[in-house]
Structures are given as structure tokens and as C-alpha cells.
PARO-986433 format. One record per residue (C-alpha): residue in three letters; y negated, x negated, z. Coordinates in nm, 2 decimals, always signed. Each point is the difference from the previous one (the first is absolute). Layout:
BEGIN
<node type="ALA" yy="Y" xx="X" zz="Z"/>
...
% end
This chain:
BEGIN
<node type="MET" yy="+1.38" xx="-1.58" zz="+0.94"/>
<node type="ARG" yy="+0.01" xx="+0.34" zz="-0.14"/>
<node type="ASN" yy="-0.36" xx="+0.08" zz="-0.05"/>
<node type="LEU" yy="+0.03" xx="+0.38" zz="-0.05"/>
<node type="LYS" yy="+0.20" xx="+0.04" zz="+0.32"/>
<node type="PHE" yy="-0.25" xx="-0.22" zz="+0.18"/>
<node type="LYS" yy="-0.29" xx="+0.21" zz="-0.13"/>
<node type="GLU" yy="+0.17" xx="+0.31" zz="+0.12"/>
<node type="PHE" yy="+0.03" xx="-0.15" zz="+0.35"/>
<node type="LYS" yy="-0.35" xx="-0.12" zz="+0.00"/>
<node type="GLU" yy="-0.12" xx="+0.35" zz="-0.09"/>
<node type="ARG" yy="+0.17" xx="+0.14" zz="+0.31"/>
<node type="LEU" yy="-0.21" xx="-0.23" zz="+0.22"/>
<node type="LYS" yy="-0.32" xx="+0.03" zz="-0.20"/>
<node type="SER" yy="-0.20" xx="+0.19" zz="+0.27"/>
<node type="SER" yy="+0.09" xx="-0.23" zz="+0.29"/>
<node type="SER" yy="+0.05" xx="-0.34" zz="-0.16"/>
<node type="ARG" yy="-0.28" xx="-0.22" zz="-0.12"/>
<node type="LEU" yy="+0.18" xx="-0.21" zz="-0.25"/>
<node type="PHE" yy="+0.34" xx="-0.11" zz="-0.12"/>
<node type="PHE" yy="+0.01" xx="-0.33" zz="-0.16"/>
<node type="LEU" yy="+0.27" xx="-0.16" zz="-0.21"/>
<node type="GLY" yy="-0.06" xx="-0.33" zz="-0.16"/>
<node type="SER" yy="+0.09" xx="-0.36" zz="-0.01"/>
<node type="ASN" yy="+0.14" xx="-0.11" zz="+0.33"/>
<node type="LYS" yy="-0.18" xx="-0.33" zz="-0.02"/>
<node type="VAL" yy="-0.34" xx="+0.17" zz="-0.05"/>
<node type="MET" yy="+0.07" xx="+0.23" zz="+0.29"/>
<node type="GLN" yy="+0.10" xx="-0.30" zz="+0.22"/>
<node type="VAL" yy="-0.32" xx="-0.19" zz="-0.08"/>
<node type="ALA" yy="-0.21" xx="+0.32" zz="+0.07"/>
<node type="LEU" yy="+0.18" xx="+0.05" zz="+0.34"/>
<node type="GLY" yy="+0.01" xx="-0.37" zz="+0.09"/>
<node type="ARG" yy="+0.30" xx="-0.22" zz="-0.02"/>
<node type="SER" yy="-0.04" xx="-0.15" zz="+0.34"/>
<node type="ALA" yy="-0.19" xx="+0.07" zz="+0.33"/>
<node type="SER" yy="-0.28" xx="-0.24" zz="-0.12"/>
<node type="ASP" yy="-0.09" xx="+0.19" zz="-0.31"/>
<node type="GLU" yy="+0.06" xx="+0.36" zz="+0.10"/>
<node type="ILE" yy="-0.29" xx="+0.24" zz="+0.04"/>
<node type="ARG" yy="+0.14" xx="+0.19" zz="+0.30"/>
<node type="PRO" yy="+0.24" xx="-0.10" zz="+0.27"/>
<node type="ARG" yy="+0.37" xx="+0.01" zz="-0.09"/>
<node type="LEU" yy="-0.08" xx="+0.12" zz="-0.36"/>
<node type="HIS" yy="+0.17" xx="-0.31" zz="-0.15"/>
<node type="LYS" yy="+0.34" xx="+0.13" zz="+0.14"/>
<node type="ILE" yy="-0.01" xx="+0.27" zz="-0.27"/>
<node type="SER" yy="-0.03" xx="-0.25" zz="-0.28"/>
<node type="LYS" yy="+0.32" xx="-0.17" zz="+0.12"/>
<node type="LEU" yy="+0.19" xx="+0.33" zz="-0.06"/>
<node type="LEU" yy="-0.12" xx="+0.06" zz="-0.35"/>
<node type="ARG" yy="+0.30" xx="-0.05" zz="-0.23"/>
<node type="GLY" yy="+0.13" xx="+0.18" zz="-0.31"/>
<node type="ASP" yy="-0.16" xx="+0.34" zz="-0.06"/>
<node type="SER" yy="-0.25" xx="+0.02" zz="+0.29"/>
<node type="GLY" yy="-0.31" xx="+0.19" zz="+0.06"/>
<node type="LEU" yy="-0.26" xx="+0.08" zz="+0.27"/>
<node type="CYS" yy="-0.07" xx="+0.34" zz="+0.14"/>
<node type="PHE" yy="-0.33" xx="+0.06" zz="+0.18"/>
<node type="THR" yy="+0.01" xx="+0.32" zz="+0.20"/>
<node type="SER" yy="-0.16" xx="+0.19" zz="+0.29"/>
<node type="LEU" yy="+0.32" xx="+0.18" zz="+0.08"/>
<node type="PRO" yy="+0.17" xx="-0.05" zz="+0.33"/>
<node type="MET" yy="+0.29" xx="-0.25" zz="+0.00"/>
<node type="GLU" yy="+0.26" xx="+0.28" zz="+0.06"/>
<node type="GLU" yy="-0.12" xx="+0.21" zz="-0.28"/>
<node type="ILE" yy="-0.01" xx="-0.28" zz="-0.26"/>
<node type="LYS" yy="+0.35" xx="-0.11" zz="+0.11"/>
<node type="ARG" yy="+0.13" xx="+0.36" zz="-0.05"/>
<node type="ILE" yy="-0.16" xx="+0.03" zz="-0.34"/>
<node type="PHE" yy="+0.15" xx="-0.33" zz="-0.12"/>
<node type="ASP" yy="+0.34" xx="+0.08" zz="+0.15"/>
<node type="GLU" yy="+0.01" xx="+0.35" zz="-0.16"/>
<node type="TYR" yy="-0.10" xx="-0.11" zz="-0.35"/>
<node type="GLU" yy="+0.29" xx="-0.05" zz="-0.23"/>
<node type="ASP" yy="+0.02" xx="+0.09" zz="-0.37"/>
<node type="TYR" yy="+0.28" xx="-0.03" zz="-0.25"/>
<node type="ASP" yy="-0.04" xx="-0.16" zz="-0.34"/>
<node type="PHE" yy="+0.20" xx="-0.14" zz="-0.29"/>
<node type="ALA" yy="+0.17" xx="-0.33" zz="+0.06"/>
<node type="ARG" yy="-0.14" xx="-0.30" zz="-0.19"/>
<node type="THR" yy="+0.18" xx="-0.28" zz="-0.16"/>
<node type="GLY" yy="+0.15" xx="-0.24" zz="+0.26"/>
<node type="SER" yy="+0.00" xx="+0.25" zz="+0.29"/>
<node type="VAL" yy="+0.34" xx="+0.06" zz="+0.16"/>
<node type="ALA" yy="+0.18" xx="+0.32" zz="-0.09"/>
<node type="THR" yy="+0.06" xx="+0.24" zz="+0.29"/>
<node type="GLU" yy="+0.28" xx="+0.18" zz="-0.17"/>
<node type="LYS" yy="+0.24" xx="-0.03" zz="-0.29"/>
<node type="VAL" yy="-0.10" xx="+0.21" zz="-0.30"/>
<node type="GLU" yy="+0.27" xx="+0.07" zz="-0.25"/>
<node type="LEU" yy="-0.02" xx="+0.23" zz="-0.30"/>
<node type="ASN" yy="+0.31" xx="+0.17" zz="-0.13"/>
<node type="GLU" yy="+0.11" xx="+0.01" zz="-0.36"/>
<node type="GLY" yy="-0.13" xx="+0.31" zz="-0.18"/>
<node type="PRO" yy="-0.32" xx="+0.16" zz="-0.11"/>
<node type="LEU" yy="-0.33" xx="-0.09" zz="+0.16"/>
<node type="GLU" yy="-0.19" xx="+0.32" zz="-0.06"/>
<node type="GLN" yy="-0.30" xx="-0.11" zz="+0.20"/>
<node type="PHE" yy="-0.09" xx="-0.24" zz="-0.29"/>
<node type="THR" yy="-0.13" xx="+0.10" zz="-0.34"/>
<node type="HIS" yy="+0.14" xx="-0.14" zz="-0.32"/>
<node type="GLU" yy="-0.30" xx="-0.23" zz="-0.04"/>
<node type="MET" yy="+0.10" xx="-0.18" zz="+0.32"/>
<node type="GLU" yy="+0.33" xx="-0.12" zz="-0.14"/>
<node type="PRO" yy="-0.12" xx="-0.33" zz="-0.15"/>
<node type="PHE" yy="-0.20" xx="-0.08" zz="+0.32"/>
<node type="LEU" yy="+0.31" xx="+0.07" zz="+0.22"/>
<node type="ARG" yy="+0.21" xx="-0.22" zz="-0.22"/>
<node type="LYS" yy="-0.26" xx="-0.28" zz="+0.03"/>
<node type="GLN" yy="+0.04" xx="+0.03" zz="+0.38"/>
<node type="GLY" yy="+0.37" xx="-0.08" zz="-0.04"/>
<node type="MET" yy="+0.14" xx="+0.35" zz="+0.03"/>
<node type="PRO" yy="+0.30" xx="+0.08" zz="-0.22"/>
<node type="VAL" yy="-0.15" xx="+0.32" zz="-0.17"/>
<node type="ARG" yy="+0.01" xx="+0.18" zz="-0.33"/>
<node type="LEU" yy="-0.12" xx="+0.32" zz="-0.15"/>
<node type="ASN" yy="+0.27" xx="+0.26" zz="-0.03"/>
<node type="LYS" yy="+0.01" xx="+0.25" zz="-0.29"/>
<node type="ALA" yy="-0.21" xx="+0.25" zz="+0.20"/>
<node type="GLY" yy="-0.28" xx="-0.26" zz="+0.04"/>
<node type="VAL" yy="+0.06" xx="-0.05" zz="+0.37"/>
<node type="VAL" yy="+0.00" xx="-0.35" zz="+0.15"/>
<node type="GLU" yy="+0.35" xx="-0.08" zz="+0.11"/>
<node type="LEU" yy="+0.13" xx="-0.27" zz="+0.23"/>
<node type="VAL" yy="+0.30" xx="-0.16" zz="-0.17"/>
<node type="SER" yy="+0.15" xx="-0.14" zz="+0.32"/>
<node type="ASP" yy="-0.08" xx="-0.01" zz="+0.37"/>
<node type="PHE" yy="-0.30" xx="-0.21" zz="+0.08"/>
<node type="VAL" yy="-0.11" xx="-0.16" zz="+0.32"/>
<node type="VAL" yy="-0.38" xx="-0.02" zz="+0.02"/>
<node type="CYS" yy="-0.02" xx="-0.20" zz="+0.33"/>
<node type="GLU" yy="+0.22" xx="-0.10" zz="+0.29"/>
<node type="GLU" yy="-0.09" xx="+0.05" zz="+0.36"/>
<node type="GLY" yy="-0.13" xx="-0.32" zz="+0.16"/>
<node type="LYS" yy="-0.06" xx="-0.18" zz="-0.33"/>
<node type="PRO" yy="-0.33" xx="-0.08" zz="-0.17"/>
<node type="ILE" yy="-0.12" xx="+0.26" zz="-0.25"/>
<node type="SER" yy="-0.04" xx="-0.13" zz="-0.36"/>
<node type="PRO" yy="-0.29" xx="+0.09" zz="-0.22"/>
<node type="GLU" yy="+0.22" xx="+0.23" zz="-0.21"/>
<node type="ALA" yy="+0.14" xx="+0.17" zz="+0.31"/>
<node type="SER" yy="-0.35" xx="+0.05" zz="+0.14"/>
<node type="ARG" yy="-0.10" xx="+0.18" zz="-0.32"/>
<node type="ILE" yy="+0.31" xx="+0.22" zz="+0.00"/>
<node type="LEU" yy="-0.04" xx="+0.09" zz="+0.36"/>
<node type="ARG" yy="-0.36" xx="+0.11" zz="-0.07"/>
<node type="LEU" yy="+0.12" xx="+0.21" zz="-0.29"/>
<node type="LEU" yy="+0.26" xx="+0.16" zz="+0.22"/>
<node type="GLY" yy="-0.26" xx="+0.07" zz="+0.27"/>
<node type="ILE" yy="+0.19" xx="-0.20" zz="+0.27"/>
<node type="LYS" yy="-0.23" xx="-0.16" zz="+0.25"/>
<node type="MET" yy="+0.14" xx="-0.29" zz="+0.20"/>
<node type="ALA" yy="-0.31" xx="-0.17" zz="+0.14"/>
<node type="THR" yy="-0.19" xx="+0.08" zz="+0.31"/>
<node type="PHE" yy="-0.37" xx="-0.07" zz="+0.03"/>
<node type="LYS" yy="-0.10" xx="-0.07" zz="+0.36"/>
<node type="LEU" yy="-0.29" xx="-0.18" zz="+0.16"/>
<node type="HIS" yy="+0.05" xx="-0.20" zz="+0.32"/>
<node type="LEU" yy="-0.25" xx="-0.08" zz="+0.27"/>
<node type="ILE" yy="+0.04" xx="-0.37" zz="+0.08"/>
<node type="CYS" yy="-0.28" xx="-0.05" zz="+0.25"/>
<node type="ARG" yy="-0.31" xx="+0.15" zz="+0.15"/>
<node type="TRP" yy="-0.32" xx="-0.18" zz="+0.09"/>
<node type="SER" yy="-0.30" xx="+0.12" zz="+0.20"/>
<node type="SER" yy="-0.28" xx="-0.19" zz="+0.16"/>
<node type="GLU" yy="+0.20" xx="+0.03" zz="+0.33"/>
<node type="GLU" yy="+0.35" xx="-0.08" zz="-0.11"/>
<node type="PHE" yy="+0.25" xx="-0.10" zz="-0.26"/>
<node type="GLU" yy="+0.35" xx="+0.15" zz="-0.02"/>
<node type="VAL" yy="+0.30" xx="-0.07" zz="-0.23"/>
<node type="TYR" yy="+0.22" xx="+0.30" zz="-0.09"/>
<node type="ARG" yy="+0.26" xx="-0.15" zz="-0.23"/>
<node type="GLU" yy="+0.30" xx="-0.20" zz="+0.11"/>
<node type="GLY" yy="+0.12" xx="-0.30" zz="-0.20"/>
<node type="LEU" yy="-0.35" xx="-0.16" zz="-0.02"/>
<node type="GLU" yy="+0.11" xx="-0.30" zz="+0.21"/>
<node type="ASP" yy="-0.06" xx="-0.25" zz="-0.28"/>
<node type="SER" yy="-0.37" xx="+0.11" zz="-0.04"/>
<node type="ASP" yy="-0.11" xx="-0.21" zz="+0.30"/>
<node type="VAL" yy="-0.24" xx="+0.28" zz="+0.11"/>
<node type="GLU" yy="+0.05" xx="-0.06" zz="+0.37"/>
<node type="SER" yy="-0.01" xx="-0.38" zz="-0.02"/>
<node type="SER" yy="-0.35" xx="-0.01" zz="-0.14"/>
% end
């Protein structure tokens, strides 16, 4: 989870939302109740069955339509991390890389780039270099190079999975069939 992006989103809902909680899924499951017998409110254990990966709880007084709209509209771009899938091919052509200072040359070489300093003290790419290929995982070196180039390939988005109120429980996300929410 990208904490800075999450904090920005949390700030947007500061006036209307009571609390956002990110934490251990197991701890949240115990707090909510893992089954109907140990839940503190009716149907609350169904939320715990949906907690997987990066999950959190949002407590808000906003109407359902408003909170759905806020979540749907929020999208922020960020630098790709190691292991994420490249959304495009990034290739650098042979020649000077004037956006980098001469002090960057050793660092760029350590990242696998075929660079040298020319006589003018400008970092120069000796041959064409492919930073990443579309659809393939991004290496640690490629991630660092993309950040230096200012190329953002990751999208930060929060998804509503379900909604609980004292009157009802509603699941919003498709593909949660294996969570056995409805069977319990």
C-alpha cells in the first residue's frame, strides 16, 4: 500500500469520515467477528471474510452514492515499483542524456545502462537501451531508471468491496465467489 497516496485520500474525507483503518487482516477479522456466533452486530462477520491483501475499513456518515462516487473518481499516478507490470515499452536511443548530470554516470552504469562521459562532460548512451518491455515485470534497476526519467506507470486506486450498515450488507466487487460470504 502506498501510504502517502492513502493519506491524501484520507485527507479528502476527513470532515465526513470517522476513521480509516489499515492493519493486519487477522486482527480486523477478530475484531469484526469471524462467524455469526462471535460477531458484535448482525452480518458484521461477512466483512471479515472479504479482508485479503491490502484491505482497510472506512467508517463514514456519507450517503452510499456519495462515497461510491468519491472512491470511483479517485485515481492517482505514481512511479512503478519492482515487480509491477510495465504498461509500455521504454527505450532510450543512443546519444547524449542531457537530463543527467555527470555525477549520475556511475549510478546509471550500475543500473545496467551502457553510458560514458563524453569530452564535454555530458552523460552519453553508447547504444540503444531498453529500460522495460510492455507486459513484463519491472526490474529493480528499471524501476530506478523510470523514476529518474519521471515516467509514472502505476495507478493508485482504492476499491469499495462491500458496505455494511445495521440494516443491510452489500457486496460491490465481482470475483469474490471464493470468499463464502453468502454461504455463512
